[in-house]
N, CA, C and O atoms as a Tripos MOL2 file, in Angstrom:
@<TRIPOS>MOLECULE
protein
  296   295    74     0     0
PROTEIN
NO_CHARGES

@<TRIPOS>ATOM
      1 N          12.0820    3.1690   -2.4630 N.3       1 UNK1
      2 CA         11.2020    4.1970   -1.4870 C.3       1 UNK1
      3 C          10.6560    4.5620    0.1170 C.2       1 UNK1
      4 O           9.6200    4.6970    0.7680 O.2       1 UNK1
      5 N          12.2490    4.6170    0.2500 N.am      2 UNK2
      6 CA         12.5570    4.6590    1.7350 C.3       2 UNK2
      7 C          11.9680    6.4920    1.8410 C.2       2 UNK2
      8 O          11.5790    7.2750    0.9750 O.2       2 UNK2
      9 N          12.1380    6.6030    3.2080 N.am      3 UNK3
     10 CA         12.0860    8.3270    3.3670 C.3       3 UNK3
     11 C          13.0890    9.2870    2.8910 C.2       3 UNK3
     12 O          12.9940   10.5050    2.7400 O.2       3 UNK3
     13 N          14.1260    8.4430    2.6760 N.am      4 UNK4
     14 CA         15.2570    9.6050    2.3520 C.3       4 UNK4
     15 C          15.0450    9.5400    0.5540 C.2       4 UNK4
     16 O          15.8270   10.0360   -0.2580 O.2       4 UNK4
     17 N          13.8580    8.8400    0.2530 N.am      5 UNK5
     18 CA         13.8350    9.0610   -0.8390 C.3       5 UNK5
     19 C          12.6290   10.0640   -1.6050 C.2       5 UNK5
     20 O          12.5270   10.7270   -2.6370 O.2       5 UNK5
     21 N          11.9170    9.7660   -0.5700 N.am      6 UNK6
     22 CA         10.4990   10.3830   -0.6640 C.3       6 UNK6
     23 C          10.8010   11.5600   -0.2390 C.2       6 UNK6
     24 O          10.4240   12.2490   -1.1870 O.2       6 UNK6
     25 N          11.2210   12.2700    0.5310 N.am      7 UNK7
     26 CA         12.2210   13.3360    1.6250 C.3       7 UNK7
     27 C          12.7310   14.5120   -0.5430 C.2       7 UNK7
     28 O          12.5110   15.6510   -0.9560 O.2       7 UNK7
     29 N          13.3760   13.3230   -1.0990 N.am      8 UNK8
     30 CA         14.9280   13.7440   -2.0780 C.3       8 UNK8
     31 C          13.2700   14.1150   -3.3050 C.2       8 UNK8
     32 O          13.3650   15.1080   -4.0280 O.2       8 UNK8
     33 N          12.1110   13.3700   -3.3770 N.am      9 UNK9
     34 CA         11.3900   13.4430   -4.4880 C.3       9 UNK9
     35 C          10.5440   15.0680   -4.0210 C.2       9 UNK9
     36 O          10.2670   16.0550   -4.7030 O.2       9 UNK9
     37 N          10.3500   14.7780   -2.6970 N.am     10 UNK10
     38 CA          9.4610   16.3630   -2.2300 C.3      10 UNK10
     39 C          10.3030   17.6680   -2.4480 C.2      10 UNK10
     40 O           9.7690   18.6770   -2.9090 O.2      10 UNK10
     41 N          11.5960   17.6290   -2.1170 N.am     11 UNK11
     42 CA         12.7250   18.3840   -2.3520 C.3      11 UNK11
     43 C          12.7330   18.8630   -4.0100 C.2      11 UNK11
     44 O          12.9980   20.0150   -4.3540 O.2      11 UNK11
     45 N          12.3750   17.7090   -5.0040 N.am     12 UNK12
     46 CA         12.9390   17.9340   -6.2860 C.3      12 UNK12
     47 C          11.9480   18.5850   -6.6240 C.2      12 UNK12
     48 O          12.1520   19.5570   -7.3510 O.2      12 UNK12
     49 N          10.7030   18.2990   -6.2550 N.am     13 UNK13
     50 CA          9.0070   18.8600   -6.5750 C.3      13 UNK13
     51 C           9.2840   20.5240   -6.4900 C.2      13 UNK13
     52 O           9.2100   21.3430   -7.4060 O.2      13 UNK13
     53 N           9.6510   20.7520   -4.9770 N.am     14 UNK14
     54 CA          9.3990   21.8820   -4.4830 C.3      14 UNK14
     55 C          10.7290   23.2860   -5.3720 C.2      14 UNK14
     56 O          10.5610   24.5060   -5.3690 O.2      14 UNK14
     57 N          11.7220   22.6420   -5.9040 N.am     15 UNK15
     58 CA         12.9280   23.1030   -6.7730 C.3      15 UNK15
     59 C          11.8630   23.4360   -7.8600 C.2      15 UNK15
     60 O          11.7950   24.6240   -8.1730 O.2      15 UNK15
     61 N          11.0540   22.6000   -8.4570 N.am     16 UNK16
     62 CA         10.8070   23.2350   -9.7280 C.3      16 UNK16
     63 C           9.7950   23.7300  -10.0740 C.2      16 UNK16
     64 O           9.6080   24.0970  -11.2340 O.2      16 UNK16
     65 N           8.7140   23.8670   -8.8930 N.am     17 UNK17
     66 CA          8.0750   25.0600   -8.7430 C.3      17 UNK17
     67 C           8.5660   26.2020   -7.9750 C.2      17 UNK17
     68 O           7.8250   27.1590   -7.7510 O.2      17 UNK17
     69 N           9.5940   26.1620   -7.6190 N.am     18 UNK18
     70 CA         10.0580   27.4790   -7.3060 C.3      18 UNK18
     71 C          10.4100   28.2230   -8.7670 C.2      18 UNK18
     72 O          10.1340   29.3860   -9.0610 O.2      18 UNK18
     73 N          11.0410   27.3110   -9.5360 N.am     19 UNK19
     74 CA         12.0850   27.3780  -11.0620 C.3      19 UNK19
     75 C          10.9740   27.5680  -11.8250 C.2      19 UNK19
     76 O          11.4490   28.2810  -12.7090 O.2      19 UNK19
     77 N           9.7750   27.4200  -12.1110 N.am     20 UNK20
     78 CA          8.9900   27.6230  -13.0600 C.3      20 UNK20
     79 C           7.0570   27.6490  -12.2630 C.2      20 UNK20
     80 O           6.1560   26.9660  -12.7490 O.2      20 UNK20
     81 N           6.8840   28.4710  -11.1820 N.am     21 UNK21
     82 CA          5.6910   28.4380  -10.6400 C.3      21 UNK21
     83 C           4.6260   28.2430  -11.8170 C.2      21 UNK21
     84 O           4.9530   28.4990  -12.9750 O.2      21 UNK21
     85 N           3.2450   27.7490  -11.4720 N.am     22 UNK22
     86 CA          2.4130   27.2120  -12.4660 C.3      22 UNK22
     87 C           2.2410   27.3770  -13.7640 C.2      22 UNK22
     88 O           1.2000   27.8530  -14.2170 O.2      22 UNK22
     89 N           3.5070   26.9010  -14.6990 N.am     23 UNK23
     90 CA          3.9370   26.2700  -15.7470 C.3      23 UNK23
     91 C           3.9920   24.9650  -15.5100 C.2      23 UNK23
     92 O           5.0630   24.6310  -15.0030 O.2      23 UNK23
     93 N           3.0260   23.8660  -15.7360 N.am     24 UNK24
     94 CA          3.6700   22.5760  -15.4300 C.3      24 UNK24
     95 C           4.6400   22.0760  -16.6970 C.2      24 UNK24
     96 O           5.7010   21.5250  -16.4060 O.2      24 UNK24
     97 N           4.2810   22.2660  -18.1130 N.am     25 UNK25
     98 CA          5.2770   22.0000  -19.2370 C.3      25 UNK25
     99 C           6.3730   21.8090  -18.6750 C.2      25 UNK25
    100 O           6.8250   20.7120  -18.3490 O.2      25 UNK25
    101 N           7.0600   23.2460  -18.4670 N.am     26 UNK26
    102 CA          8.0910   23.9600  -18.0840 C.3      26 UNK26
    103 C           8.4680   22.7830  -16.8130 C.2      26 UNK26
    104 O           9.0670   21.7950  -17.2370 O.2      26 UNK26
    105 N           8.3100   22.7920  -15.9980 N.am     27 UNK27
    106 CA          8.2750   22.0900  -14.7650 C.3      27 UNK27
    107 C           8.5630   20.9030  -15.4290 C.2      27 UNK27
    108 O           9.7830   20.7390  -15.4690 O.2      27 UNK27
    109 N           8.1030   20.2400  -15.8280 N.am     28 UNK28
    110 CA          8.6960   18.6520  -16.5810 C.3      28 UNK28
    111 C           9.4190   18.1760  -17.2550 C.2      28 UNK28
    112 O          10.0190   17.1060  -17.1500 O.2      28 UNK28
    113 N           9.4320   19.0890  -18.1780 N.am     29 UNK29
    114 CA         10.8000   19.2300  -18.8720 C.3      29 UNK29
    115 C          11.9840   19.5220  -18.4760 C.2      29 UNK29
    116 O          12.9330   19.2170  -19.1990 O.2      29 UNK29
    117 N          12.1990   20.1920  -17.2130 N.am     30 UNK30
    118 CA         13.5250   20.6310  -16.3460 C.3      30 UNK30
    119 C          13.8570   18.8700  -15.3960 C.2      30 UNK30
    120 O          14.8570   18.1830  -15.1890 O.2      30 UNK30
    121 N          12.4580   18.7700  -15.0770 N.am     31 UNK31
    122 CA         12.4390   17.6970  -14.4430 C.3      31 UNK31
    123 C          13.2370   16.4570  -15.0560 C.2      31 UNK31
    124 O          14.1590   15.9740  -14.3990 O.2      31 UNK31
    125 N          12.9790   16.0590  -16.0060 N.am     32 UNK32
    126 CA         13.3630   15.3930  -17.2710 C.3      32 UNK32
    127 C          15.3780   15.6410  -17.5600 C.2      32 UNK32
    128 O          16.2050   14.7540  -17.7690 O.2      32 UNK32
    129 N          15.5440   16.7510  -17.4850 N.am     33 UNK33
    130 CA         16.9050   17.6140  -18.1690 C.3      33 UNK33
    131 C          17.6900   17.4340  -16.8380 C.2      33 UNK33
    132 O          18.8960   17.2520  -17.0070 O.2      33 UNK33
    133 N          17.1430   17.4520  -15.2110 N.am     34 UNK34
    134 CA         17.7010   17.4930  -14.2370 C.3      34 UNK34
    135 C          17.9580   16.0090  -13.8850 C.2      34 UNK34
    136 O          19.0310   15.7150  -13.3580 O.2      34 UNK34
    137 N          16.8570   14.8740  -14.1970 N.am     35 UNK35
    138 CA         17.1040   13.2470  -13.4930 C.3      35 UNK35
    139 C          17.6460   12.7600  -14.8400 C.2      35 UNK35
    140 O          18.4900   11.8790  -14.6730 O.2      35 UNK35
    141 N          17.4310   13.0480  -16.0650 N.am     36 UNK36
    142 CA         17.6820   12.0690  -17.0560 C.3      36 UNK36
    143 C          18.7990   12.7120  -17.9200 C.2      36 UNK36
    144 O          19.3200   11.9630  -18.7460 O.2      36 UNK36
    145 N          19.2110   13.9090  -17.8540 N.am     37 UNK37
    146 CA         20.1840   14.5230  -18.8040 C.3      37 UNK37
    147 C          19.7540   14.6450  -20.2420 C.2      37 UNK37
    148 O          20.5030   14.8230  -21.2030 O.2      37 UNK37
    149 N          18.2300   14.5050  -20.2580 N.am     38 UNK38
    150 CA         17.7920   14.9350  -21.1540 C.3      38 UNK38
    151 C          15.9380   15.0970  -21.5060 C.2      38 UNK38
    152 O          14.9970   14.6300  -20.8650 O.2      38 UNK38
    153 N          15.9360   15.8240  -22.5920 N.am     39 UNK39
    154 CA         14.0530   16.5740  -22.6840 C.3      39 UNK39
    155 C          13.1120   15.0850  -22.6950 C.2      39 UNK39
    156 O          13.6270   14.0320  -23.0700 O.2      39 UNK39
    157 N          12.4440   15.1240  -22.4800 N.am     40 UNK40
    158 CA         11.0740   14.0640  -22.6350 C.3      40 UNK40
    159 C          10.8530   14.1890  -24.1470 C.2      40 UNK40
    160 O          11.0670   15.2040  -24.8100 O.2      40 UNK40
    161 N          10.4730   13.2120  -24.5240 N.am     41 UNK41
    162 CA         10.1660   13.0860  -25.9890 C.3      41 UNK41
    163 C           8.4100   12.8640  -25.7640 C.2      41 UNK41
    164 O           7.7620   12.3610  -24.8460 O.2      41 UNK41
    165 N           8.0370   13.4650  -27.0010 N.am     42 UNK42
    166 CA          6.0460   14.1080  -27.2780 C.3      42 UNK42
    167 C           5.6170   13.0720  -26.1780 C.2      42 UNK42
    168 O           5.3510   13.3190  -25.0010 O.2      42 UNK42
    169 N           5.6080   11.9600  -26.7640 N.am     43 UNK43
    170 CA          4.6960   10.5260  -25.9330 C.3      43 UNK43
    171 C           5.2840   11.1320  -23.8940 C.2      43 UNK43
    172 O           4.4860   11.7310  -23.1730 O.2      43 UNK43
    173 N           6.6160   10.7980  -23.4630 N.am     44 UNK44
    174 CA          6.3010   11.1060  -22.1180 C.3      44 UNK44
    175 C           6.0420   12.5140  -21.5540 C.2      44 UNK44
    176 O           5.6640   12.6270  -20.3880 O.2      44 UNK44
    177 N           6.2080   13.4610  -22.2420 N.am     45 UNK45
    178 CA          5.4520   14.8830  -21.9660 C.3      45 UNK45
    179 C           4.3270   14.3200  -21.6240 C.2      45 UNK45
    180 O           3.9640   14.1400  -20.4610 O.2      45 UNK45
    181 N           3.5270   13.9160  -22.9370 N.am     46 UNK46
    182 CA          1.9340   13.5670  -22.7440 C.3      46 UNK46
    183 C           1.6550   13.0120  -21.2120 C.2      46 UNK46
    184 O           1.0120   13.3920  -20.2330 O.2      46 UNK46
    185 N           2.2990   12.1670  -21.4760 N.am     47 UNK47
    186 CA          2.0520   10.9670  -20.2420 C.3      47 UNK47
    187 C           2.6940   11.5820  -18.7700 C.2      47 UNK47
    188 O           1.9080   11.4220  -17.8360 O.2      47 UNK47
    189 N           3.7510   12.1360  -18.4660 N.am     48 UNK48
    190 CA          4.3790   13.2150  -17.7020 C.3      48 UNK48
    191 C           3.0670   14.2230  -17.0840 C.2      48 UNK48
    192 O           2.8590   14.5620  -15.9190 O.2      48 UNK48
    193 N           2.2900   14.5500  -18.3330 N.am     49 UNK49
    194 CA          1.4510   15.9580  -18.3670 C.3      49 UNK49
    195 C           0.0260   15.1300  -17.1770 C.2      49 UNK49
    196 O          -0.3860   15.4330  -16.0570 O.2      49 UNK49
    197 N          -0.2400   14.3120  -17.9050 N.am     50 UNK50
    198 CA         -1.4010   13.6820  -17.0830 C.3      50 UNK50
    199 C          -1.2790   13.3180  -15.9620 C.2      50 UNK50
    200 O          -2.2310   13.2970  -15.1810 O.2      50 UNK50
    201 N           0.2980   12.8400  -15.5470 N.am     51 UNK51
    202 CA          0.2850   12.0570  -14.2800 C.3      51 UNK51
    203 C           0.2910   13.2210  -12.9940 C.2      51 UNK51
    204 O          -0.0420   13.1560  -11.8100 O.2      51 UNK51
    205 N           1.0240   14.6590  -14.1430 N.am     52 UNK52
    206 CA          0.7500   15.5270  -12.3830 C.3      52 UNK52
    207 C          -0.2350   16.3260  -12.4700 C.2      52 UNK52
    208 O          -0.3540   17.0480  -11.4800 O.2      52 UNK52
    209 N          -1.1310   16.5040  -13.4310 N.am     53 UNK53
    210 CA         -2.6800   16.4390  -13.1310 C.3      53 UNK53
    211 C          -3.2090   15.6590  -12.3800 C.2      53 UNK53
    212 O          -3.8910   16.1000  -11.4550 O.2      53 UNK53
    213 N          -3.0130   14.0070  -12.6020 N.am     54 UNK54
    214 CA         -3.9050   13.5300  -11.6630 C.3      54 UNK54
    215 C          -3.0530   13.5640  -10.0510 C.2      54 UNK54
    216 O          -3.6560   13.8910   -9.0280 O.2      54 UNK54
    217 N          -1.8170   13.2330  -10.0560 N.am     55 UNK55
    218 CA         -1.4560   12.9530   -8.6810 C.3      55 UNK55
    219 C          -0.1750   14.0100   -8.2890 C.2      55 UNK55
    220 O           0.3340   14.0610   -7.1700 O.2      55 UNK55
    221 N           0.1890   14.7460   -9.3240 N.am     56 UNK56
    222 CA          0.6060   16.5040   -8.7570 C.3      56 UNK56
    223 C           2.0680   15.6890   -9.0440 C.2      56 UNK56
    224 O           2.2390   14.4880   -9.2550 O.2      56 UNK56
    225 N           3.1990   16.9530   -8.9600 N.am     57 UNK57
    226 CA          4.4990   16.9930   -9.4350 C.3      57 UNK57
    227 C           5.3000   16.1690   -8.5160 C.2      57 UNK57
    228 O           6.4240   15.9070   -8.9440 O.2      57 UNK57
    229 N           4.9820   15.6700   -7.2950 N.am     58 UNK58
    230 CA          5.7350   15.1290   -6.3570 C.3      58 UNK58
    231 C           6.0240   13.4770   -7.1380 C.2      58 UNK58
    232 O           7.0000   12.7570   -7.3500 O.2      58 UNK58
    233 N           4.8310   13.4420   -7.3370 N.am     59 UNK59
    234 CA          4.5130   11.4330   -7.9050 C.3      59 UNK59
    235 C           5.3670   11.8620   -9.4710 C.2      59 UNK59
    236 O           6.0460   10.8650   -9.7180 O.2      59 UNK59
    237 N           5.5360   12.6350  -10.2940 N.am     60 UNK60
    238 CA          6.3850   12.6390  -11.5030 C.3      60 UNK60
    239 C           7.7690   11.7580  -10.6570 C.2      60 UNK60
    240 O           8.1530   10.5900  -10.6060 O.2      60 UNK60
    241 N           8.3840   13.6060   -9.8380 N.am     61 UNK61
    242 CA          9.7050   13.6700   -9.4410 C.3      61 UNK61
    243 C          10.0880   11.9710   -8.5750 C.2      61 UNK61
    244 O          11.2100   11.4660   -8.5700 O.2      61 UNK61
    245 N           9.0960   11.4800   -8.0490 N.am     62 UNK62
    246 CA          9.4960   10.4320   -7.3250 C.3      62 UNK62
    247 C           9.6190    9.0780   -8.4300 C.2      62 UNK62
    248 O          10.4460    8.1800   -8.2760 O.2      62 UNK62
    249 N           8.7000    9.1280   -9.4730 N.am     63 UNK63
    250 CA          9.0320    8.7100  -10.4540 C.3      63 UNK63
    251 C          10.2070    8.4050  -11.4880 C.2      63 UNK63
    252 O          10.5160    7.3690  -12.0750 O.2      63 UNK63
    253 N          10.6490    9.4560  -11.4940 N.am     64 UNK64
    254 CA         11.9420    9.8260  -12.0690 C.3      64 UNK64
    255 C          13.2170    9.2390  -11.3120 C.2      64 UNK64
    256 O          14.1240    8.5810  -11.8220 O.2      64 UNK64
    257 N          13.0760    9.6390   -9.9360 N.am     65 UNK65
    258 CA         14.1190    8.9090   -9.4970 C.3      65 UNK65
    259 C          14.4760    7.8230   -8.6850 C.2      65 UNK65
    260 O          15.4020    7.5700   -7.9140 O.2      65 UNK65
    261 N          12.9840    6.9880   -9.2800 N.am     66 UNK66
    262 CA         13.3240    5.6200   -9.1640 C.3      66 UNK66
    263 C          13.0300    4.7520  -10.5570 C.2      66 UNK66
    264 O          12.6110    3.5960  -10.6220 O.2      66 UNK66
    265 N          13.4240    5.7810  -11.8100 N.am     67 UNK67
    266 CA         13.4270    4.7060  -13.5190 C.3      67 UNK67
    267 C          14.3630    4.6450  -13.2750 C.2      67 UNK67
    268 O          15.1480    5.2460  -12.5420 O.2      67 UNK67
    269 N          14.3750    3.2960  -14.3680 N.am     68 UNK68
    270 CA         16.3410    2.7570  -14.2150 C.3      68 UNK68
    271 C          16.8610    3.5710  -15.0950 C.2      68 UNK68
    272 O          18.0870    3.4920  -15.1840 O.2      68 UNK68
    273 N          16.2970    4.3930  -15.8320 N.am     69 UNK69
    274 CA         17.4190    5.4600  -16.5890 C.3      69 UNK69
    275 C          17.7910    6.3960  -15.5580 C.2      69 UNK69
    276 O          18.7240    7.0220  -16.0600 O.2      69 UNK69
    277 N          17.5780    6.8600  -14.3570 N.am     70 UNK70
    278 CA         18.3760    7.3550  -13.1920 C.3      70 UNK70
    279 C          19.0830    6.7650  -12.3750 C.2      70 UNK70
    280 O          20.0620    7.2500  -11.8080 O.2      70 UNK70
    281 N          18.5490    5.4120  -12.2130 N.am     71 UNK71
    282 CA         19.5210    4.6670  -11.3900 C.3      71 UNK71
    283 C          20.9710    4.0000  -12.0950 C.2      71 UNK71
    284 O          22.0540    4.0050  -11.5100 O.2      71 UNK71
    285 N          20.6690    3.2450  -13.9220 N.am     72 UNK72
    286 CA         21.2700    2.9180  -14.5150 C.3      72 UNK72
    287 C          21.9500    3.5280  -15.4510 C.2      72 UNK72
    288 O          21.2740    3.8110  -16.4410 O.2      72 UNK72
    289 N          23.3870    3.9200  -15.4930 N.am     73 UNK73
    290 CA         23.8910    4.3960  -16.7170 C.3      73 UNK73
    291 C          24.4700    3.4550  -18.2970 C.2      73 UNK73
    292 O          25.2200    2.5050  -18.5240 O.2      73 UNK73
    293 N          23.8310    4.1480  -18.8970 N.am     74 UNK74
    294 CA         23.6560    3.1480  -19.8210 C.3      74 UNK74
    295 C          25.3810    3.2820  -20.9250 C.2      74 UNK74
    296 O          25.5710    2.5150  -21.8690 O.2      74 UNK74
@<TRIPOS>BOND
     1     1     2 1
     2     2     3 1
     3     3     4 2
     4     3     5 am
     5     5     6 1
     6     6     7 1
     7     7     8 2
     8     7     9 am
     9     9    10 1
    10    10    11 1
    11    11    12 2
    12    11    13 am
    13    13    14 1
    14    14    15 1
    15    15    16 2
    16    15    17 am
    17    17    18 1
    18    18    19 1
    19    19    20 2
    20    19    21 am
    21    21    22 1
    22    22    23 1
    23    23    24 2
    24    23    25 am
    25    25    26 1
    26    26    27 1
    27    27    28 2
    28    27    29 am
    29    29    30 1
    30    30    31 1
    31    31    32 2
    32    31    33 am
    33    33    34 1
    34    34    35 1
    35    35    36 2
    36    35    37 am
    37    37    38 1
    38    38    39 1
    39    39    40 2
    40    39    41 am
    41    41    42 1
    42    42    43 1
    43    43    44 2
    44    43    45 am
    45    45    46 1
    46    46    47 1
    47    47    48 2
    48    47    49 am
    49    49    50 1
    50    50    51 1
    51    51    52 2
    52    51    53 am
    53    53    54 1
    54    54    55 1
    55    55    56 2
    56    55    57 am
    57    57    58 1
    58    58    59 1
    59    59    60 2
    60    59    61 am
    61    61    62 1
    62    62    63 1
    63    63    64 2
    64    63    65 am
    65    65    66 1
    66    66    67 1
    67    67    68 2
    68    67    69 am
    69    69    70 1
    70    70    71 1
    71    71    72 2
    72    71    73 am
    73    73    74 1
    74    74    75 1
    75    75    76 2
    76    75    77 am
    77    77    78 1
    78    78    79 1
    79    79    80 2
    80    79    81 am
    81    81    82 1
    82    82    83 1
    83    83    84 2
    84    83    85 am
    85    85    86 1
    86    86    87 1
    87    87    88 2
    88    87    89 am
    89    89    90 1
    90    90    91 1
    91    91    92 2
    92    91    93 am
    93    93    94 1
    94    94    95 1
    95    95    96 2
    96    95    97 am
    97    97    98 1
    98    98    99 1
    99    99   100 2
   100    99   101 am
   101   101   102 1
   102   102   103 1
   103   103   104 2
   104   103   105 am
   105   105   106 1
   106   106   107 1
   107   107   108 2
   108   107   109 am
   109   109   110 1
   110   110   111 1
   111   111   112 2
   112   111   113 am
   113   113   114 1
   114   114   115 1
   115   115   116 2
   116   115   117 am
   117   117   118 1
   118   118   119 1
   119   119   120 2
   120   119   121 am
   121   121   122 1
   122   122   123 1
   123   123   124 2
   124   123   125 am
   125   125   126 1
   126   126   127 1
   127   127   128 2
   128   127   129 am
   129   129   130 1
   130   130   131 1
   131   131   132 2
   132   131   133 am
   133   133   134 1
   134   134   135 1
   135   135   136 2
   136   135   137 am
   137   137   138 1
   138   138   139 1
   139   139   140 2
   140   139   141 am
   141   141   142 1
   142   142   143 1
   143   143   144 2
   144   143   145 am
   145   145   146 1
   146   146   147 1
   147   147   148 2
   148   147   149 am
   149   149   150 1
   150   150   151 1
   151   151   152 2
   152   151   153 am
   153   153   154 1
   154   154   155 1
   155   155   156 2
   156   155   157 am
   157   157   158 1
   158   158   159 1
   159   159   160 2
   160   159   161 am
   161   161   162 1
   162   162   163 1
   163   163   164 2
   164   163   165 am
   165   165   166 1
   166   166   167 1
   167   167   168 2
   168   167   169 am
   169   169   170 1
   170   170   171 1
   171   171   172 2
   172   171   173 am
   173   173   174 1
   174   174   175 1
   175   175   176 2
   176   175   177 am
   177   177   178 1
   178   178   179 1
   179   179   180 2
   180   179   181 am
   181   181   182 1
   182   182   183 1
   183   183   184 2
   184   183   185 am
   185   185   186 1
   186   186   187 1
   187   187   188 2
   188   187   189 am
   189   189   190 1
   190   190   191 1
   191   191   192 2
   192   191   193 am
   193   193   194 1
   194   194   195 1
   195   195   196 2
   196   195   197 am
   197   197   198 1
   198   198   199 1
   199   199   200 2
   200   199   201 am
   201   201   202 1
   202   202   203 1
   203   203   204 2
   204   203   205 am
   205   205   206 1
   206   206   207 1
   207   207   208 2
   208   207   209 am
   209   209   210 1
   210   210   211 1
   211   211   212 2
   212   211   213 am
   213   213   214 1
   214   214   215 1
   215   215   216 2
   216   215   217 am
   217   217   218 1
   218   218   219 1
   219   219   220 2
   220   219   221 am
   221   221   222 1
   222   222   223 1
   223   223   224 2
   224   223   225 am
   225   225   226 1
   226   226   227 1
   227   227   228 2
   228   227   229 am
   229   229   230 1
   230   230   231 1
   231   231   232 2
   232   231   233 am
   233   233   234 1
   234   234   235 1
   235   235   236 2
   236   235   237 am
   237   237   238 1
   238   238   239 1
   239   239   240 2
   240   239   241 am
   241   241   242 1
   242   242   243 1
   243   243   244 2
   244   243   245 am
   245   245   246 1
   246   246   247 1
   247   247   248 2
   248   247   249 am
   249   249   250 1
   250   250   251 1
   251   251   252 2
   252   251   253 am
   253   253   254 1
   254   254   255 1
   255   255   256 2
   256   255   257 am
   257   257   258 1
   258   258   259 1
   259   259   260 2
   260   259   261 am
   261   261   262 1
   262   262   263 1
   263   263   264 2
   264   263   265 am
   265   265   266 1
   266   266   267 1
   267   267   268 2
   268   267   269 am
   269   269   270 1
   270   270   271 1
   271   271   272 2
   272   271   273 am
   273   273   274 1
   274   274   275 1
   275   275   276 2
   276   275   277 am
   277   277   278 1
   278   278   279 1
   279   279   280 2
   280   279   281 am
   281   281   282 1
   282   282   283 1
   283   283   284 2
   284   283   285 am
   285   285   286 1
   286   286   287 1
   287   287   288 2
   288   287   289 am
   289   289   290 1
   290   290   291 1
   291   291   292 2
   292   291   293 am
   293   293   294 1
   294   294   295 1
   295   295   296 2
@<TRIPOS>SUBSTRUCTURE
     1 UNK1         2 RESIDUE 1 A UNK
     2 UNK2         6 RESIDUE 1 A UNK
     3 UNK3        10 RESIDUE 1 A UNK
     4 UNK4        14 RESIDUE 1 A UNK
     5 UNK5        18 RESIDUE 1 A UNK
     6 UNK6        22 RESIDUE 1 A UNK
     7 UNK7        26 RESIDUE 1 A UNK
     8 UNK8        30 RESIDUE 1 A UNK
     9 UNK9        34 RESIDUE 1 A UNK
    10 UNK10       38 RESIDUE 1 A UNK
    11 UNK11       42 RESIDUE 1 A UNK
    12 UNK12       46 RESIDUE 1 A UNK
    13 UNK13       50 RESIDUE 1 A UNK
    14 UNK14       54 RESIDUE 1 A UNK
    15 UNK15       58 RESIDUE 1 A UNK
    16 UNK16       62 RESIDUE 1 A UNK
    17 UNK17       66 RESIDUE 1 A UNK
    18 UNK18       70 RESIDUE 1 A UNK
    19 UNK19       74 RESIDUE 1 A UNK
    20 UNK20       78 RESIDUE 1 A UNK
    21 UNK21       82 RESIDUE 1 A UNK
    22 UNK22       86 RESIDUE 1 A UNK
    23 UNK23       90 RESIDUE 1 A UNK
    24 UNK24       94 RESIDUE 1 A UNK
    25 UNK25       98 RESIDUE 1 A UNK
    26 UNK26      102 RESIDUE 1 A UNK
    27 UNK27      106 RESIDUE 1 A UNK
    28 UNK28      110 RESIDUE 1 A UNK
    29 UNK29      114 RESIDUE 1 A UNK
    30 UNK30      118 RESIDUE 1 A UNK
    31 UNK31      122 RESIDUE 1 A UNK
    32 UNK32      126 RESIDUE 1 A UNK
    33 UNK33      130 RESIDUE 1 A UNK
    34 UNK34      134 RESIDUE 1 A UNK
    35 UNK35      138 RESIDUE 1 A UNK
    36 UNK36      142 RESIDUE 1 A UNK
    37 UNK37      146 RESIDUE 1 A UNK
    38 UNK38      150 RESIDUE 1 A UNK
    39 UNK39      154 RESIDUE 1 A UNK
    40 UNK40      158 RESIDUE 1 A UNK
    41 UNK41      162 RESIDUE 1 A UNK
    42 UNK42      166 RESIDUE 1 A UNK
    43 UNK43      170 RESIDUE 1 A UNK
    44 UNK44      174 RESIDUE 1 A UNK
    45 UNK45      178 RESIDUE 1 A UNK
    46 UNK46      182 RESIDUE 1 A UNK
    47 UNK47      186 RESIDUE 1 A UNK
    48 UNK48      190 RESIDUE 1 A UNK
    49 UNK49      194 RESIDUE 1 A UNK
    50 UNK50      198 RESIDUE 1 A UNK
    51 UNK51      202 RESIDUE 1 A UNK
    52 UNK52      206 RESIDUE 1 A UNK
    53 UNK53      210 RESIDUE 1 A UNK
    54 UNK54      214 RESIDUE 1 A UNK
    55 UNK55      218 RESIDUE 1 A UNK
    56 UNK56      222 RESIDUE 1 A UNK
    57 UNK57      226 RESIDUE 1 A UNK
    58 UNK58      230 RESIDUE 1 A UNK
    59 UNK59      234 RESIDUE 1 A UNK
    60 UNK60      238 RESIDUE 1 A UNK
    61 UNK61      242 RESIDUE 1 A UNK
    62 UNK62      246 RESIDUE 1 A UNK
    63 UNK63      250 RESIDUE 1 A UNK
    64 UNK64      254 RESIDUE 1 A UNK
    65 UNK65      258 RESIDUE 1 A UNK
    66 UNK66      262 RESIDUE 1 A UNK
    67 UNK67      266 RESIDUE 1 A UNK
    68 UNK68      270 RESIDUE 1 A UNK
    69 UNK69      274 RESIDUE 1 A UNK
    70 UNK70      278 RESIDUE 1 A UNK
    71 UNK71      282 RESIDUE 1 A UNK
    72 UNK72      286 RESIDUE 1 A UNK
    73 UNK73      290 RESIDUE 1 A UNK
    74 UNK74      294 RESIDUE 1 A UNK
């Protein structure tokens, strides 16, 4: 969570807003595709939607970039 990662999270969120203005579900789906190379499942989509509504798209992007699935290859 250093300054570099916070900046990357903001760039990521800005990209999603540019691609899908005012379409939260599409922003979330695209975030998962870009960060994790897969779509969110139904539960992840609901949790992510709640998170974005409460804390903003930046927080979702930061969470995805800090997730184990992003950091480690299975």
